[in-house]
C-alpha positions in Angstrom: 0.0 0.0 0.0 1.4 3.4 -0.9 2.6 5.3 2.2 0.3 8.3 1.7 -2.7 6.0 1.5 -1.6 4.1 4.6 -1.0 7.3 6.5 -4.5 8.6 5.6 -6.2 5.4 6.4 -4.3 5.2 9.8 -5.3 8.8 10.6 -9.0 8.0 10.0 -8.9 4.8 12.0 -7.3 6.6 14.9 -9.9 9.5 14.6 -12.8 7.0 14.6 -11.4 4.9 17.4 -11.3 7.9 19.7 -15.0 8.7 19.3 -17.3 8.0 22.3 -19.5 5.7 20.1 -16.5 3.5 19.1 -15.2 3.4 22.7 -18.7 2.5 24.0 -19.2 -0.2 21.4 -15.8 -1.8 22.0 -16.4 -1.6 25.8 -19.7 -3.5 25.3 -17.7 -6.3 23.6 -15.2 -6.3 26.5 -12.4 -4.7 24.4 -10.1 -1.9 25.4 -9.5 0.2 22.4 -5.9 1.1 21.7 -4.6 3.2 18.8 -1.2 3.0 17.2 0.3 4.3 14.0 1.3 2.2 11.0 4.9 1.5 12.2 3.7 0.5 15.7 1.0 -1.6 14.3 3.4 -3.4 12.0 5.7 -4.1 14.9 2.8 -5.4 17.0 1.6 -7.7 14.2 5.0 -9.1 13.6 5.5 -9.8 17.3 2.1 -11.5 17.6 2.9 -13.7 14.6 6.2 -14.7 16.2 4.6 -15.2 19.6 1.6 -17.3 18.5 3.6 -19.1 15.7 6.0 -20.4 18.4 3.0 -21.5 20.5 1.4 -23.3 17.6 4.7 -25.0 16.8 5.3 -26.0 20.4 1.8 -27.5 20.6 2.3 -29.3 17.3 -1.0 -27.8 16.0 -1.9 -29.1 12.5 -4.5 -27.7 10.1 -6.9 -30.3 8.6 
């Protein structure tokens, strides 16, 4: 995705996620909204893939 598009999309997501409606809706689902920019989100996803990938390998999980 081109950086200007990613930056605009990120800014809109952050703006929406700070609204009372979004915060209330997420709270009703038991979620705690947290916002992060594209670079932080990328690091978060990479860390989660590593974390859960290691757990899946350790548990010897197989897809049928």
